[in-house]
One Martini backbone bead per residue (centre of mass of N, CA, C, O) as a GRO file, in nm:
protein
   86
    1UNK     BB    1   0.099   0.035   0.018
    2UNK     BB    2   0.039   0.359   0.003
    3UNK     BB    3   0.013   0.662   0.143
    4UNK     BB    4  -0.260   0.726   0.014
    5UNK     BB    5  -0.405   0.473   0.125
    6UNK     BB    6  -0.367   0.535   0.424
    7UNK     BB    7  -0.512   0.803   0.420
    8UNK     BB    8  -0.785   0.694   0.324
    9UNK     BB    9  -0.826   0.501   0.561
   10UNK     BB   10  -0.822   0.715   0.783
   11UNK     BB   11  -1.067   0.871   0.677
   12UNK     BB   12  -1.270   0.634   0.709
   13UNK     BB   13  -1.240   0.599   1.012
   14UNK     BB   14  -1.323   0.885   1.085
   15UNK     BB   15  -1.598   0.867   0.943
   16UNK     BB   16  -1.720   0.649   1.122
   17UNK     BB   17  -1.698   0.806   1.390
   18UNK     BB   18  -1.860   1.053   1.297
   19UNK     BB   19  -2.121   0.904   1.227
   20UNK     BB   20  -2.171   0.788   1.509
   21UNK     BB   21  -2.198   1.061   1.648
   22UNK     BB   22  -2.436   1.167   1.477
   23UNK     BB   23  -2.635   0.939   1.547
   24UNK     BB   24  -2.637   0.996   1.850
   25UNK     BB   25  -2.757   1.280   1.826
   26UNK     BB   26  -3.019   1.189   1.684
   27UNK     BB   27  -3.116   1.012   1.915
   28UNK     BB   28  -3.127   1.236   2.125
   29UNK     BB   29  -3.337   1.400   1.974
   30UNK     BB   30  -3.561   1.184   1.976
   31UNK     BB   31  -3.572   1.156   2.287
   32UNK     BB   32  -3.654   1.450   2.341
   33UNK     BB   33  -3.923   1.437   2.186
   34UNK     BB   34  -4.017   1.187   2.390
   35UNK     BB   35  -3.922   1.254   2.692
   36UNK     BB   36  -3.660   1.066   2.797
   37UNK     BB   37  -3.494   1.329   2.823
   38UNK     BB   38  -3.290   1.560   3.010
   39UNK     BB   39  -3.188   1.891   2.910
   40UNK     BB   40  -3.023   2.210   2.847
   41UNK     BB   41  -3.067   2.172   2.559
   42UNK     BB   42  -3.164   2.198   2.247
   43UNK     BB   43  -3.301   2.050   1.980
   44UNK     BB   44  -3.131   2.189   1.753
   45UNK     BB   45  -2.853   2.103   1.842
   46UNK     BB   46  -2.882   1.793   1.782
   47UNK     BB   47  -2.974   1.815   1.491
   48UNK     BB   48  -2.739   1.975   1.367
   49UNK     BB   49  -2.505   1.795   1.463
   50UNK     BB   50  -2.607   1.527   1.353
   51UNK     BB   51  -2.613   1.612   1.054
   52UNK     BB   52  -2.323   1.709   1.026
   53UNK     BB   53  -2.173   1.453   1.112
   54UNK     BB   54  -2.307   1.265   0.905
   55UNK     BB   55  -2.213   1.404   0.645
   56UNK     BB   56  -1.910   1.395   0.702
   57UNK     BB   57  -1.891   1.089   0.746
   58UNK     BB   58  -1.986   1.004   0.463
   59UNK     BB   59  -1.767   1.150   0.305
   60UNK     BB   60  -1.529   0.996   0.436
   61UNK     BB   61  -1.630   0.707   0.363
   62UNK     BB   62  -1.612   0.777   0.043
   63UNK     BB   63  -1.291   0.911   0.054
   64UNK     BB   64  -1.243   1.209   0.009
   65UNK     BB   65  -1.131   1.322  -0.280
   66UNK     BB   66  -1.050   1.620  -0.223
   67UNK     BB   67  -0.850   1.564   0.008
   68UNK     BB   68  -0.664   1.366  -0.140
   69UNK     BB   69  -0.589   1.559  -0.375
   70UNK     BB   70  -0.464   1.775  -0.192
   71UNK     BB   71  -0.248   1.585  -0.048
   72UNK     BB   72  -0.229   1.413  -0.347
   73UNK     BB   73  -0.116   1.517  -0.613
   74UNK     BB   74  -0.127   1.487  -0.955
   75UNK     BB   75   0.020   1.417  -1.234
   76UNK     BB   76   0.028   1.366  -1.573
   77UNK     BB   77   0.092   1.045  -1.518
   78UNK     BB   78  -0.084   0.977  -1.234
   79UNK     BB   79   0.111   1.045  -1.012
   80UNK     BB   80   0.219   1.111  -0.712
   81UNK     BB   81   0.424   1.349  -0.578
   82UNK     BB   82   0.446   1.251  -0.257
   83UNK     BB   83   0.492   0.957  -0.359
   84UNK     BB   84   0.759   0.718  -0.341
   85UNK     BB   85   0.663   0.414  -0.384
   86UNK     BB   86   0.650   0.186  -0.144
   0.00000   0.00000   0.00000
């Protein structure tokens, strides 16, 4: 595996954790709507954070091609400039 592949794998792992955090916030939001939990935060806080974390997590799980291309730009030959080809 090349450095670019390891970077992509790390992004996917971070994406999974981010998605899990977002889903937990959405579950908290649903529980607040059903009056199962009491908290000092508003409903909108959990809804907005849950949706934001979920969208970012899904993007990272999909491989985050824009971030990978920014970190490892390709040359005209199709090889990454920063990757020594380990």
